[in-house]
Steps between C-alpha positions, in 0.01 A plus 500: 500500500174666576560774250588257229171300580294822473666607172469152343136537375585835338804371332315187378229720344755730331693202372192330354387824343837554339491136367150560363615828325799323355286214361260751333795696351658173375165394339467823320855504392489138377172540297600829346849380416360194313240722324763761404582366142128531404464837675799648332416356151123603516531836670173691542330277239493230768209676662340661189479217251328161489565171308634304800368168393647518146828632643527205743457247212764687287740528786473133587583393154768772437859391454730532799731741305213726412257513800188698489496736801239754410169442661176693552314454833213752439237222465618327823509825691168616387352152569641508856388851583147467348427161635620598850317831486166354407539222764600745770207726415248227548687345789489835680126539463428139596753490773400816681136410468561149640706645792227740595244215499731280712582768754178707522199301393570126557451344843805403695466127406444575131794751507739240641402241241521745214841638588632147545378408159664811355834433659473142375445629154801716523722193568370304203773425240476702188481196278166409657358839397644431148318167487174660618547771241534232225190319607276806573634826371612393156166340405317802634702749297484284188117447525413858581749706296650283229294439187581360159440844353742672727762226445478553119487882527819529720692199360754743344589629844495182716329167547209557732435233770404506858863544601527875514585811698149496652535138622841578647357808682208310642721225640742752639212684663403193708868448594536859620167533681593284813806718559299819475221367720732363769702819538195723476324302778803546722505873425132542575512302819794713616277816496417580870142421592457842653523645151181309400323607820591865443350477142177358636489757777493767232197333337669326210347186369710185444583574137626849578709370793663245271565746211581809710678358806616142463633494142695827538652374821593165347609630160875459567464121558255467216729668250789280622284194426412630151866567418612169634234330297632692192858386569373138507309547181802645310719206598240226444605257236353149513123565531509783238712302256228226503228741368676794336558355155873540502538768227646842564234691317523880516151655551372723218273798545284425200404160639334633817351229722636226269836567660379318807421185286852501355764262640756659725835409655598680825864518585496236779306259269743557221795378724305186566371442145827562319738332750536189294695707242760630753760268331556807280710775656289766333174355628642475850608863496146600373335310783735663752392828348147410581613421848683829541195690389291315756754593770489860405113504505503326835739758638277776373205334665692495835592872457139582418387320813737694719408826336121431540546393857692826584233707314217336694682548829547871427138532390396343830710752697805277571811702417765278659 
């Protein structure tokens, strides 16, 4: 009886782990199987061509005997990666800077208050960020960057409004920042205090201790926070869909900065925006293709996180 009691926690953990793995495998299998008609019909052009908005309309009105199954997700994929990349870049700069201030410069009382606010922001529903984006970000982008002359000049490409890739990236930045700050604070606080004392003993000033001692020691946790923020950004739908413009525009090299003022439609937002047309089998398969692509990107992010973690551990001298 005693042996059974001792083995019970291990058996429970293994059982729950196997159930979790089975659920993940089922989700992948279910989503990919529902997306398979579009994947087979489109082939490589699924990732190399655009026109998703037009194709959705045509597929919805197509006859059941002659369904349209060829789609191009290039505009959605580029919108996802560019929006998330810009947001992650700014969130990293802001997040690490804020974490340093909270841990190294703010007093204990101020630090406690600030980290409480940051963790509260991390729990705010995404629709709230979307509403704030509509009230503040869209008017800002429209008043600063959108002019009548630009609207007329680029009317052949798209209708220029405040709803754009830039607006989506700004909103997404403020959604990612709390995650980056929170995990970066935990990583910096986990650095042993003796490391700081050693740096000061060698005559380093505060800035050099932070840049040469603390940040390198905490980089594993900081990178984990950045990648986790990126994962959230890629899968975010509601807030982004409220400010992105809802058009799968493929960026053009000749437009330069104007690409950031173009409407965009990330993969997750496309699933939300086009879900009312899922009465069509073709549209349903196309949206499941978007979901399958999101799952693949999420899996790649997880693998990248593991790879970076192992690389950082080896760089720090941990070979186990």
